[in-house]
C-alpha positions as CSV (number, residue, x, y, z in Angstrom):
1,M,117.6,99.3,97.8
2,S,114.4,98.3,96.1
3,S,114.7,97.1,92.4
4,R,112.2,99.7,91.3
5,F,114.8,102.4,92.0
6,S,117.9,100.6,90.7
7,H,117.5,102.5,87.4
8,R,118.5,105.8,88.9
9,L,120.7,107.8,86.6
10,Y,121.1,111.2,88.4
11,L,122.4,112.2,91.8
12,R,119.9,113.4,94.3
13,Y,120.7,116.3,96.7
14,A,119.2,116.8,100.1
15,V,117.4,120.2,100.2
16,R,114.6,121.8,102.2
17,Y,112.7,124.2,99.9
18,P,109.1,125.2,100.3
19,V,106.9,124.0,97.4
20,I,103.4,124.6,96.3
21,F,101.8,121.9,94.2
22,G,98.7,121.6,92.2
23,A,97.0,118.4,90.9
24,P,93.6,118.1,89.2
25,F,91.8,117.6,92.5
26,C,93.8,119.7,95.0
27,V,96.3,122.4,95.8
28,G,98.7,122.1,98.6
29,E,102.0,123.1,100.2
30,G,104.9,121.0,101.4
31,H,108.7,120.8,101.5
32,L,110.9,119.5,98.8
33,L,113.4,117.2,100.5
34,D,115.6,116.0,97.6
35,L,116.1,117.2,94.1
36,S,117.6,115.7,91.0
37,F,117.7,116.4,87.3
38,R,114.6,114.3,86.7
39,G,112.6,114.5,89.9
40,C,112.1,115.3,93.5
41,L,110.8,114.1,96.9
42,I,108.1,116.1,98.6
43,H,106.8,115.9,102.2
44,C,103.3,117.2,102.8
45,D,100.2,116.4,104.8
46,R,98.0,115.4,101.8
47,R,97.7,112.0,100.3
48,L,97.9,112.1,96.5
49,P,97.2,109.3,94.1
50,V,100.0,107.7,92.2
51,G,99.9,108.4,88.5
52,E,98.3,111.8,88.8
53,P,99.7,114.8,86.9
54,V,101.1,117.5,89.2
55,R,102.5,121.1,88.8
56,L,105.0,122.5,91.2
57,G,106.3,125.9,92.2
58,V,109.6,125.5,94.1
59,L,110.8,128.4,96.2
60,L,114.5,128.3,95.7
61,P,116.8,130.3,98.0
62,D,117.7,133.9,97.0
63,Q,115.2,133.9,94.0
64,A,112.2,136.1,93.9
65,K,110.3,133.9,91.4
66,A,109.4,130.3,92.1
67,L,110.8,127.6,89.8
68,P,107.8,126.2,87.8
69,I,107.6,122.5,87.1
70,E,104.6,122.5,84.8
71,N,104.6,118.8,83.8
72,G,105.2,116.2,86.5
73,I,103.7,113.0,87.5
74,I,103.3,111.4,91.0
75,K,105.4,108.2,90.9
76,W,104.9,106.9,94.5
77,V,103.3,107.9,97.8
78,Q,104.3,106.7,101.3
79,D,104.2,108.1,104.9
80,G,103.4,111.7,104.1
81,R,105.9,111.9,101.2
82,F,105.6,111.5,97.4
83,G,108.0,111.3,94.5
84,V,107.6,113.4,91.4
85,E,109.1,112.7,88.0
86,F,109.6,115.7,85.8
87,L,108.2,114.9,82.4
88,A,109.0,118.1,80.7
89,L,110.4,121.5,81.6
90,S,110.4,124.8,79.8
91,P,113.9,125.9,78.7
92,D,113.9,128.6,81.4
93,S,112.9,126.1,84.1
94,R,115.5,123.6,82.9
95,Q,118.2,126.3,83.0
96,R,117.2,127.3,86.5
97,L,117.1,123.7,87.7
98,N,120.5,123.0,86.2
99,R,122.0,126.1,87.9
100,E,120.6,124.9,91.3
101,L,121.9,121.4,90.8
102,R,125.3,122.7,89.7
103,G,125.5,124.8,92.8
104,A,124.5,121.7,95.0
105,L,127.2,119.6,93.3
106,I,129.9,122.3,93.8
107,H,128.9,122.6,97.4
108,R,129.1,118.9,97.8
109,L,132.6,118.7,96.2
110,E,133.8,121.6,98.3
111,R,132.7,119.8,101.5
112,R,134.1,116.4,100.4
113,G,137.1,116.7,102.7
114,H,134.8,117.4,105.6
115,E,132.3,114.6,105.0
116,P,132.3,111.2,106.7
117,P,133.5,108.2,104.6
118,I,131.2,106.7,102.0
119,G,128.3,105.0,103.8
120,G,128.2,107.6,106.6
121,K,125.8,110.5,106.8
122,G,126.4,113.1,104.2
123,E,124.6,115.6,102.0
124,F,123.8,113.1,99.3
125,V,120.6,111.2,100.2
126,N,119.5,107.7,99.6
127,Y,115.9,107.2,100.8
128,D,114.7,103.7,100.5
129,E,111.6,104.9,98.6
130,G,113.6,107.6,96.8
131,S,112.5,110.3,94.5
132,A,111.4,109.8,91.0
133,D,114.6,110.8,89.1
């Protein structure tokens, strides 16, 4: 793994949620591919500049209202994907994100007996370029 991602503190969970994003110069849609306490990985057909601020609306399953991430920054861009670091979240957004991550962790632990050994393919992701958590 690249040294620029060796500082990761939080688990990332593989997901596939629709996301709407807005940056100072564009608005777009994509799919959130992994999620953590401090960031996410998004796949889309737009090329966004590193270092730009970005706002997200994540469409979580079984929720009528999108999860707003009002203050993020694009940390890296590569091959139709980009990593976002969450700089600050409202208390409501943090609570909703925590609930989603708690559910992902419980699901992972429940499946633990059905997953391949460490190093095999599982729900926890480890992209080389990673997300910005």
